[in-house]
N, CA and C of each residue as an Amber inpcrd file, in Angstrom:
protein
   552
 152.2600000 -30.5450000-185.1610000 152.7910000 -30.7990000-186.3420000
 151.4860000 -31.0950000-187.3440000 150.3420000 -31.2040000-186.8270000
 149.1110000 -31.3930000-187.6710000 148.9740000 -30.3620000-188.6550000
 148.8110000 -30.7690000-189.8790000 148.8460000 -29.8300000-191.0070000
 147.3900000 -29.4190000-191.3710000 146.5990000 -28.9430000-190.3790000
 145.1470000 -28.7080000-190.7390000 145.0880000 -27.5980000-191.8960000
 145.8890000 -26.5890000-191.9580000 145.7900000 -25.5570000-192.8990000
 146.5390000 -25.8960000-194.2430000 147.2080000 -27.0080000-194.1370000
 148.0790000 -27.3680000-195.3490000 147.3480000 -27.3240000-196.6370000
 147.6410000 -26.4800000-197.6060000 146.9540000 -26.6850000-198.7810000
 147.5120000 -27.8360000-199.6390000 146.7380000 -28.2100000-200.5770000
 147.2150000 -29.3750000-201.4080000 146.0920000 -30.4630000-201.4700000
 146.6920000 -31.6990000-201.6860000 145.7550000 -32.8440000-202.0070000
 145.0000000 -33.1650000-200.6650000 143.7350000 -33.4450000-200.7740000
 142.8100000 -33.8950000-199.6630000 142.3040000 -35.2330000-200.1670000
 142.8170000 -36.2830000-199.5230000 142.3720000 -37.7030000-199.8380000
 140.9710000 -37.9370000-199.6610000 140.2820000 -37.1620000-198.8820000
 138.7150000 -37.3170000-198.7010000 137.9200000 -36.4900000-199.6360000
 138.5160000 -35.7130000-200.4010000 137.7560000 -34.8630000-201.4110000
 137.1800000 -35.6400000-202.4660000 135.9260000 -35.3040000-202.9700000
 135.2340000 -36.0300000-203.9500000 135.3830000 -35.1730000-205.3590000
 136.2730000 -34.2500000-205.3880000 136.4840000 -33.5380000-206.6220000
 137.8690000 -33.7920000-207.1580000 137.9330000 -33.3680000-208.4600000
 139.3070000 -33.4620000-209.2780000 140.3760000 -32.5930000-208.5300000
 141.5300000 -33.2500000-208.2660000 142.6050000 -32.4230000-207.7450000
 143.8780000 -32.4260000-208.6020000 144.7910000 -31.5410000-208.5830000
 145.9670000 -31.5810000-209.4220000 146.8550000 -32.6700000-209.0640000
 147.4030000 -33.3580000-209.9930000 148.3500000 -34.4600000-209.7560000
 149.5500000 -33.9830000-209.0980000 149.9530000 -32.6650000-209.2330000
 151.1670000 -32.1820000-208.6360000 150.9170000 -32.1650000-207.0070000
 149.6300000 -31.7880000-206.6060000 149.3670000 -31.7230000-205.1310000
 149.4350000 -33.1650000-204.6360000 148.9910000 -34.1140000-205.3600000
 149.1330000 -35.5890000-204.9930000 150.5740000 -36.0300000-204.8430000
 151.3840000 -35.5980000-205.7210000 152.8270000 -35.8930000-205.7700000
 153.4590000 -35.3250000-204.5320000 153.1320000 -34.0030000-204.2790000
 153.7460000 -33.2980000-203.2080000 153.4000000 -33.9900000-201.7650000
 152.1340000 -34.4290000-201.6940000 151.9200000 -35.1600000-200.4650000
 152.5650000 -36.4670000-200.3680000 152.6680000 -37.2130000-201.4680000
 153.4080000 -38.5140000-201.4700000 154.8030000 -38.2270000-201.0910000
 155.4240000 -37.1320000-201.5530000 156.8490000 -36.9510000-201.2440000
 157.0050000 -36.5190000-199.7420000 156.0940000 -35.8060000-199.1770000
 156.0950000 -35.5630000-197.7740000 155.9920000 -36.8500000-196.8400000
 155.0440000 -37.7560000-197.3340000 154.8720000 -38.9950000-196.5910000
 156.0990000 -39.9110000-196.7840000 156.7310000 -39.9790000-197.8670000
 157.9160000 -40.7020000-198.0020000 159.0570000 -40.2640000-197.2230000
 159.2060000 -38.9460000-197.1330000 160.2630000 -38.2650000-196.1590000
 159.9920000 -38.6970000-194.7790000 158.7240000 -38.5810000-194.3610000
 158.4160000 -38.8770000-192.9600000 158.8080000 -40.4590000-192.6870000
 158.3880000 -41.1910000-193.5610000 158.6720000 -42.7450000-193.3880000
 160.2220000 -42.9520000-193.4390000 160.8830000 -42.2350000-194.2200000
 162.3970000 -42.3370000-194.3280000 163.1910000 -41.8950000-193.0610000
 162.6050000 -40.7620000-192.4520000 163.3080000 -40.1320000-191.2910000
 162.8630000 -40.4150000-189.9240000 161.5430000 -40.8120000-189.7570000
 161.0110000 -40.9170000-188.4840000 161.3180000 -42.3490000-187.9160000
 162.6540000 -42.4770000-187.5080000 163.0410000 -43.7640000-186.9970000
 163.4570000 -43.6460000-185.4420000 163.1960000 -44.6100000-184.7690000
 163.5350000 -44.5720000-183.3880000 164.9140000 -45.3510000-183.1930000
 165.4380000 -45.1880000-181.9300000 166.6530000 -45.9880000-181.6200000
 166.3520000 -47.3000000-180.9900000 165.1470000 -47.4210000-180.4310000
 164.6880000 -48.7340000-179.9490000 163.1490000 -48.6440000-179.7570000
 162.5850000 -49.7780000-179.4530000 161.0330000 -49.7150000-179.2290000
 160.7670000 -51.0270000-178.6620000 160.1900000 -51.0510000-177.4420000
 159.6680000 -52.2440000-176.7700000 158.2740000 -51.9380000-176.2220000
 157.8100000 -52.8770000-175.3860000 156.5270000 -52.8140000-174.9240000
 156.2670000 -51.6200000-173.9550000 157.2480000 -51.2740000-173.2360000
 157.2170000 -50.0260000-172.3960000 157.0750000 -48.8110000-173.2300000
 157.8560000 -48.7400000-174.2670000 157.7430000 -47.6620000-175.3240000
 156.3030000 -47.5970000-175.9780000 155.8310000 -48.7830000-176.1870000
 154.4590000 -48.8190000-176.8530000 153.4280000 -48.1740000-175.8870000
 153.5460000 -48.4000000-174.5490000 152.7290000 -47.8090000-173.5670000
 152.9250000 -46.2590000-173.4660000 154.1980000 -45.9020000-173.4630000
 154.4770000 -44.4420000-173.4070000 154.0680000 -43.7550000-174.6260000
 154.2700000 -44.2460000-175.8710000 153.7110000 -43.7370000-177.0380000
 152.1890000 -43.6370000-177.1210000 151.4680000 -44.7240000-176.7480000
 150.0570000 -44.7650000-176.6770000 149.4840000 -43.7420000-175.7210000
 150.1110000 -43.5810000-174.5620000 149.6260000 -42.6480000-173.4990000
 149.9790000 -41.1200000-174.0500000 150.9190000 -40.9390000-174.8790000
 151.3540000 -39.5760000-175.4810000 150.1450000 -39.2160000-176.4170000
 149.9070000 -40.2620000-177.3480000 148.7910000 -39.9750000-178.3030000
 147.5530000 -39.7130000-177.6060000 147.1960000 -40.4940000-176.4540000
 146.0360000 -40.3250000-175.7270000 145.9790000 -38.9970000-175.1580000
 147.1040000 -38.4760000-174.6060000 147.0880000 -37.1870000-173.9910000
 146.8400000 -36.0480000-174.8360000 147.4380000 -36.1680000-176.0710000
 147.1950000 -35.1790000-177.1410000 145.6460000 -35.1340000-177.5120000
 145.1910000 -36.4100000-177.7180000 143.8070000 -36.4760000-178.1370000
 142.8330000 -35.9310000-177.1330000 143.1400000 -36.2010000-175.8910000
 142.2520000 -35.6590000-174.7730000 142.3340000 -34.3270000-174.6780000
 143.5190000 -33.6150000-174.8710000 143.6720000 -32.2320000-174.7930000
 142.8000000 -31.5310000-176.0180000 142.6930000 -32.2540000-177.0110000
 141.9040000 -31.6250000-178.2870000 140.5260000 -32.2870000-178.3430000
 140.1760000 -33.1620000-177.3530000 138.7870000 -33.7390000-177.3890000
 138.4250000 -34.4680000-178.5860000 139.4840000 -35.2790000-179.0170000
 139.3540000 -36.0830000-180.2650000 138.5760000 -37.4620000-180.0000000
 137.5900000 -37.7920000-180.8740000 136.8490000 -39.0790000-180.6140000
 137.5930000 -40.1340000-181.4510000 138.5880000 -40.6570000-180.8370000
 139.5390000 -41.6160000-181.6650000 139.7470000 -42.9300000-180.9640000
 140.0270000 -43.9940000-181.7740000 140.6510000 -45.2310000-181.1950000
 142.1310000 -45.0230000-181.5890000 142.9730000 -45.5640000-180.6320000
 144.4990000 -45.4980000-180.6890000 144.9760000 -46.9700000-180.4500000
 145.8300000 -47.3520000-181.3450000 146.3220000 -48.7830000-181.2960000
 147.7840000 -48.8350000-181.6160000 148.5120000 -49.5670000-180.9770000
 149.8740000 -49.8960000-181.2840000 150.0300000 -51.3610000-181.1510000
 150.5570000 -51.9840000-182.2630000 150.6930000 -53.3960000-182.3060000
 151.9760000 -53.8820000-183.0310000 152.3970000 -55.0970000-182.7900000
 153.4080000 -55.7700000-183.4750000 152.7420000 -56.9020000-184.0250000
 152.4930000 -56.7480000-185.3580000 151.6710000 -57.8300000-186.1580000
 150.3250000 -57.8170000-185.4430000 149.8310000 -59.0430000-185.0790000
 148.4920000 -59.1670000-184.5040000 148.5690000 -59.0440000-182.9690000
 149.7710000 -58.7900000-182.3250000 149.9280000 -58.6840000-180.9410000
 149.6820000 -57.1620000-180.5770000 148.6160000 -56.8910000-179.8940000
 148.2300000 -55.5390000-179.4510000 149.0000000 -55.1970000-178.2020000
 149.7690000 -54.1210000-178.3500000 150.5870000 -53.5870000-177.2030000
 149.9290000 -52.4360000-176.4300000 148.9880000 -51.8130000-177.2140000
 148.2310000 -50.6580000-176.6420000 147.0430000 -50.5090000-177.4020000
 145.8380000 -50.2140000-176.6960000 144.5980000 -49.9280000-177.4520000
 143.7210000 -49.2110000-176.4620000 143.0950000 -48.0760000-176.9770000
 142.1220000 -47.4300000-176.2520000 141.1440000 -46.7180000-177.1450000
 139.8590000 -46.6620000-176.7730000 138.8960000 -45.8970000-177.4410000
 138.4330000 -44.7360000-176.6880000 138.6360000 -43.6580000-177.0890000
 138.2970000 -42.3800000-176.3440000 136.8980000 -42.0590000-176.4960000
 136.2850000 -41.2310000-175.7100000 134.9130000 -40.9460000-175.8410000
 134.5230000 -40.3930000-177.2880000 133.5270000 -40.9840000-177.7770000
 133.0410000 -40.5150000-179.1940000 133.4900000 -41.5800000-180.2430000
 134.5640000 -42.4400000-179.8850000 134.9450000 -43.4470000-180.7470000
 133.9230000 -44.5870000-180.8630000 133.8480000 -45.1920000-181.9660000
 132.7710000 -46.2730000-182.1030000 133.4390000 -47.6550000-182.4330000
 132.7430000 -48.7080000-182.3070000 133.2900000 -50.0160000-182.8270000
 133.7270000 -49.9680000-184.2340000 133.1790000 -49.0920000-185.0900000
 133.7520000 -49.0070000-186.4100000 135.1400000 -48.5760000-186.4900000
 135.5360000 -47.6890000-185.4950000 136.9480000 -47.2620000-185.4870000
 137.9640000 -48.4110000-185.1800000 137.5020000 -49.3490000-184.3850000
 138.3390000 -50.4980000-184.1270000 138.5240000 -51.3630000-185.3250000
 137.4810000 -51.4700000-186.1610000 137.4980000 -52.1870000-187.5370000
 138.4090000 -51.4320000-188.3560000 138.3850000 -50.1510000-188.5580000
 139.3070000 -49.4010000-189.2830000 140.7720000 -49.5310000-188.8560000
 140.9340000 -49.4770000-187.5470000 142.2960000 -49.7470000-186.9080000
 142.8810000 -51.0960000-187.4570000 142.2140000 -52.0470000-187.3180000
 142.6370000 -53.3080000-187.8410000 142.9350000 -53.3700000-189.2820000
 142.1350000 -52.8210000-190.0720000 142.3940000 -52.8480000-191.5760000
 143.4720000 -51.9630000-191.8740000 143.6210000 -50.7090000-191.4230000
 144.7170000 -49.8220000-191.6340000 146.1260000 -50.4850000-191.1750000
 146.0980000 -50.9800000-189.9860000 147.1860000 -51.6480000-189.3760000
 147.8070000 -52.7990000-190.2350000 146.8640000 -53.5960000-190.8330000
 147.2540000 -54.6230000-191.6950000 147.9200000 -54.0860000-192.9620000
 147.4340000 -53.0290000-193.4600000 147.9670000 -52.3940000-194.6600000
 149.4160000 -52.0450000-194.3720000 149.6480000 -51.3160000-193.1440000
 150.9680000 -50.9110000-192.9100000 151.9010000 -52.0790000-192.5740000
 151.4050000 -53.0640000-191.9030000 152.1950000 -54.1840000-191.6180000
 152.6290000 -54.9470000-192.8840000 151.7550000 -54.9990000-193.8830000
 151.9300000 -55.7100000-195.1070000 153.0680000 -55.0370000-195.9720000
 152.9640000 -53.6770000-196.0170000 153.7630000 -52.8400000-196.9090000
 154.8930000 -52.1300000-196.1020000 154.9210000 -52.1020000-194.9160000
 155.9520000 -51.3490000-194.0570000 155.9300000 -49.9990000-194.5260000
 154.8430000 -49.4070000-194.8440000 154.7170000 -48.0180000-195.1270000
 153.4200000 -47.4420000-194.5240000 153.3110000 -46.1000000-194.3870000
 152.1660000 -45.4800000-193.9020000 150.9210000 -46.0140000-194.6640000
 149.8130000 -46.2490000-194.0670000 148.7090000 -46.5400000-194.8970000
 148.2260000 -45.6290000-195.7880000 148.3190000 -44.2650000-195.4470000
 147.9500000 -43.2070000-196.3170000 148.8040000 -43.2010000-197.5550000
 150.0480000 -43.4540000-197.3530000 151.0330000 -43.4930000-198.4660000
 150.6360000 -44.6140000-199.5540000 150.3120000 -45.7060000-199.0570000
 149.9010000 -46.8720000-199.7540000 148.6870000 -46.5390000-200.6300000
 147.6860000 -45.9240000-200.0060000 146.5110000 -45.4870000-200.6720000
 146.7480000 -44.3260000-201.8290000 147.5420000 -43.4630000-201.4130000
 147.9300000 -42.2570000-202.3270000 148.6890000 -42.7040000-203.6050000
 149.5910000 -43.7060000-203.3760000 150.3210000 -44.1940000-204.5730000
 149.4090000 -44.9360000-205.4160000 148.3970000 -45.5300000-204.9390000
 147.3780000 -46.1030000-205.7900000 146.5690000 -45.1190000-206.6700000
 146.5780000 -43.8810000-206.3080000 145.8950000 -42.7720000-206.9760000
 146.5830000 -42.1250000-208.1280000 147.9130000 -42.4150000-208.1910000
 148.8110000 -41.7710000-209.1060000 148.3010000 -42.2700000-210.5950000
 148.0560000 -41.2300000-211.3550000 147.5290000 -41.5580000-212.7080000
 146.0480000 -41.7360000-212.7820000 145.3770000 -41.4620000-211.6030000
 143.8150000 -41.6880000-211.6260000 143.5220000 -42.9940000-210.9300000
 142.3380000 -43.1830000-210.5070000 141.9490000 -44.4560000-209.8620000
 142.2080000 -44.5320000-208.3820000 141.9410000 -45.6750000-207.8790000
 142.2260000 -45.9900000-206.5030000 142.6790000 -47.3730000-206.3690000
 143.4900000 -47.5810000-205.3390000 144.1390000 -48.8840000-205.0880000
 142.9740000 -49.9390000-204.9710000 141.9040000 -49.4560000-204.2640000
 140.6920000 -50.3590000-204.0340000 139.9790000 -50.8570000-205.2330000
 140.3950000 -50.2430000-206.4790000 139.7740000 -50.6440000-207.8250000
 140.4210000 -51.8790000-208.3290000 141.6200000 -52.2760000-207.7070000
 142.2640000 -53.4110000-208.1880000 141.5620000 -54.7210000-207.5420000
 141.3050000 -55.7340000-208.3600000 140.7350000 -56.9080000-207.8550000
 141.4240000 -57.6630000-206.8310000 142.7290000 -57.4240000-206.7120000
 143.5160000 -58.2050000-205.7260000 143.4850000 -57.5880000-204.3850000
 143.0410000 -56.2350000-204.2780000 143.0140000 -55.5960000-203.0250000
 141.7650000 -55.9060000-202.2180000 141.9360000 -56.6180000-201.0020000
 140.8940000 -57.1500000-200.2210000 140.4040000 -56.0690000-199.2270000
 139.4220000 -55.2590000-199.5170000 138.9680000 -54.2800000-198.6400000
 138.2620000 -54.7060000-197.2390000 137.9790000 -55.9890000-197.1710000
 137.4770000 -56.5410000-195.9860000 138.6920000 -56.6530000-194.9830000
 139.8190000 -56.8360000-195.5330000 141.0860000 -57.1190000-194.7340000
 141.9530000 -55.9380000-194.6180000 142.0620000 -55.1080000-195.6230000
 142.9850000 -53.9680000-195.6450000 142.2500000 -52.6660000-195.9640000
 142.8870000 -51.5900000-195.5160000 142.3150000 -50.2070000-195.8160000
 143.4610000 -49.3420000-196.2310000 143.3880000 -48.6360000-197.3700000
 144.4330000 -47.7970000-197.6850000 144.1190000 -46.2710000-197.4390000
 143.7030000 -46.1330000-196.1890000 143.3480000 -44.9350000-195.7110000
 144.3310000 -44.4330000-194.6070000 144.5890000 -43.0550000-194.4740000
 145.5370000 -42.6760000-193.4250000 145.2220000 -42.9990000-192.0560000
 146.3090000 -43.1190000-191.2640000 146.2000000 -43.3470000-189.8050000
 146.9680000 -44.3390000-189.2470000 147.5040000 -45.2360000-190.1120000
 148.5420000 -46.2030000-189.5980000 149.8970000 -45.8780000-190.0420000
 150.9400000 -45.8950000-189.1310000 152.3060000 -45.5020000-189.4710000
 153.2720000 -46.6200000-188.9270000 154.2320000 -46.9640000-189.7650000
 155.1280000 -48.0050000-189.2650000 156.0800000 -47.4310000-188.2390000
 156.3680000 -48.1380000-187.2760000 157.4180000 -47.8200000-186.1660000
 158.7070000 -48.3960000-186.6420000 159.5820000 -47.6870000-187.0760000
 160.9530000 -48.1570000-187.5070000 161.9120000 -47.9750000-186.4720000
 162.7800000 -48.8970000-186.1620000 164.0050000 -48.8290000-185.3950000
 165.2250000 -48.7500000-186.3330000 166.1790000 -47.8370000-185.9830000
 167.4260000 -47.7210000-186.8640000 168.1590000 -48.9870000-186.9120000
 168.5860000 -49.3930000-188.0050000 169.2910000 -50.5720000-188.2420000
 168.5570000 -51.8740000-188.0230000 167.2430000 -51.7740000-187.7990000
 166.4130000 -52.9090000-187.5520000 165.2810000 -53.0470000-188.5700000
 164.5770000 -51.9030000-188.7460000 163.4990000 -51.8250000-189.6660000
 162.0370000 -51.7010000-188.9940000 161.0570000 -52.1960000-189.5810000
 159.6740000 -52.0010000-189.0420000 159.4180000 -53.0700000-187.9510000
 159.2110000 -52.4940000-186.6950000 159.0030000 -53.3700000-185.5810000
 157.5760000 -53.3020000-185.0750000 156.6880000 -52.2770000-185.3730000
 155.4130000 -52.2360000-184.8200000 154.6800000 -51.1830000-185.7300000
 153.4150000 -50.8990000-185.3260000 152.5320000 -50.0290000-186.1460000
 151.7050000 -49.3060000-185.0930000 151.7110000 -48.0450000-185.3000000
 150.7900000 -47.0840000-184.5140000 149.6460000 -46.5340000-185.3480000
 148.5130000 -46.6760000-184.9120000 147.2870000 -46.4610000-185.6960000
 146.3550000 -45.5270000-184.9480000 145.7130000 -44.6010000-185.6840000
 144.6640000 -43.7400000-185.1170000 143.4310000 -43.8750000-186.0890000
 142.2060000 -43.8760000-185.5640000 141.0600000 -43.8490000-186.4300000
 139.9980000 -43.0200000-185.6640000 139.3210000 -42.1680000-186.4840000
 138.1870000 -41.3790000-185.9370000 138.0710000 -40.0110000-186.5600000
 139.1410000 -39.5480000-187.2330000 139.3940000 -38.1780000-187.7790000
 139.4380000 -38.3970000-189.3580000 139.2870000 -37.3180000-190.1390000
 139.6080000 -37.4400000-191.4990000 140.9810000 -38.0320000-191.6560000
 141.1480000 -38.9230000-192.7110000 142.3490000 -39.7820000-192.8100000
 143.6540000 -38.9180000-192.7450000 143.7440000 -37.8240000-193.3510000
 144.9760000 -37.0880000-193.2700000 145.2860000 -36.6620000-191.8530000
 144.1940000 -36.3710000-191.1320000 144.3860000 -35.8240000-189.6750000
 144.7420000 -37.0840000-188.7270000 144.1650000 -38.2090000-189.1130000
 144.6290000 -39.4390000-188.3710000 146.1270000 -39.6370000-188.5330000
 146.5360000 -39.5470000-189.8210000 148.0710000 -39.6840000-190.0790000
 148.7990000 -38.7550000-189.4690000 148.4110000 -37.4840000-189.5190000
 149.2830000 -36.3710000-188.9320000 149.3930000 -36.4510000-187.4280000
 148.3460000 -36.8970000-186.8570000 148.3910000 -37.0430000-185.4320000
 149.3170000 -38.1490000-184.9470000 149.4620000 -39.2300000-185.6650000
 150.3660000 -40.3050000-185.4340000 151.8330000 -39.7100000-185.5960000
 151.9790000 -39.0380000-186.6940000 153.3360000 -38.5080000-186.9710000
 153.7440000 -37.4350000-185.9590000 152.7970000 -36.6410000-185.6130000
 153.1200000 -35.5740000-184.5620000 153.6110000 -36.2560000-183.2290000
 152.7780000 -37.2710000-182.7800000 153.1690000 -38.0120000-181.4920000
 154.4650000 -38.8180000-181.6500000 154.6930000 -39.4190000-182.8280000
 155.9140000 -40.2670000-183.0640000 157.1440000 -39.2660000-183.0420000
 157.0230000 -38.1420000-183.6270000 158.0170000 -37.1570000-183.6100000
 158.4390000 -36.6550000-182.2900000 157.3470000 -36.2860000-181.5320000
 157.6010000 -35.8810000-180.1570000 158.2340000 -37.0030000-179.3090000
 157.7070000 -38.2250000-179.4430000 158.3400000 -39.3530000-178.7100000
 159.6760000 -39.5550000-179.1250000 160.0360000 -39.5930000-180.3650000
 161.4880000 -39.7100000-180.6850000 162.3810000 -38.6270000-180.1550000
 161.9310000 -37.4080000-180.3260000 162.7270000 -36.3260000-179.7800000
 162.8420000 -36.4110000-178.2760000 161.7790000 -36.8190000-177.5440000
 162.0210000 -37.0040000-176.0230000 163.0260000 -38.1180000-175.6790000
 162.8320000 -39.2380000-176.4740000 163.7270000 -40.4050000-176.2790000
 165.2300000 -40.0340000-176.6130000 165.3910000 -39.2740000-177.5550000
 166.7380000 -38.9310000-177.9960000 167.3470000 -38.0160000-176.8760000
 166.4960000 -37.0690000-176.4610000 166.9760000 -36.1900000-175.2600000
 167.2670000 -36.9220000-174.0060000 166.4720000 -37.8910000-173.6650000
 166.7340000 -38.6970000-172.4230000 167.9360000 -39.4930000-172.5700000
 168.1690000 -40.1380000-173.8190000 169.2610000 -40.8660000-174.1180000
 170.6150000 -40.0960000-173.9110000 170.5300000 -38.8300000-174.3950000
 171.6660000 -37.9470000-174.3640000 171.9940000 -37.5460000-172.8600000
 170.8820000 -37.4340000-172.0190000 171.1160000 -37.0670000-170.6110000
 171.8150000 -38.2780000-169.8760000 171.4090000 -39.4170000-170.2770000
 171.9350000 -40.6630000-169.4400000 173.3800000 -40.9290000-169.8760000
 173.7200000 -40.5470000-171.1560000 175.1940000 -40.6640000-171.4730000
 176.0770000 -39.5770000-170.9240000 175.5180000 -38.5330000-170.6440000
 176.3400000 -37.3130000-170.0920000 176.6870000 -37.5250000-168.6630000
């Protein structure tokens, strides 16, 4: 589900981009956050999801750090070959953003760009503590809400985001299939 060839807004681009492409990406991220909910999520699920992201990353030889946490409680963390200590700092900052807003960190940053500018331009946004860059995604449980955050750091921010969404989607689909088999 990684959208490498997806035309549209590139949050890492240094050139002017159409507002419509920004709005289109925001709508996609809002849809993902609205619909990508799990039936349950515990520490065993955090391990399974972390290992799934790690498996995908290893198959693609991605130099990333992967983190799943409940607030400051780290449930899963690994730095794959090529990841650096800076990726761990980005993980912490992106995770805090998602935990604070219960939204994907990329979505928080993109909303700050509507009408021009950046969220970071606001004096109240503490860049030492938070990062409005893609890669952190809230883990929602149906009828419960935001229970944890999955974060990837090491790729362009849209790719970080898309990798987490791809893995969460696969994890949700597998979990739903397994739950259906146990009820049958």
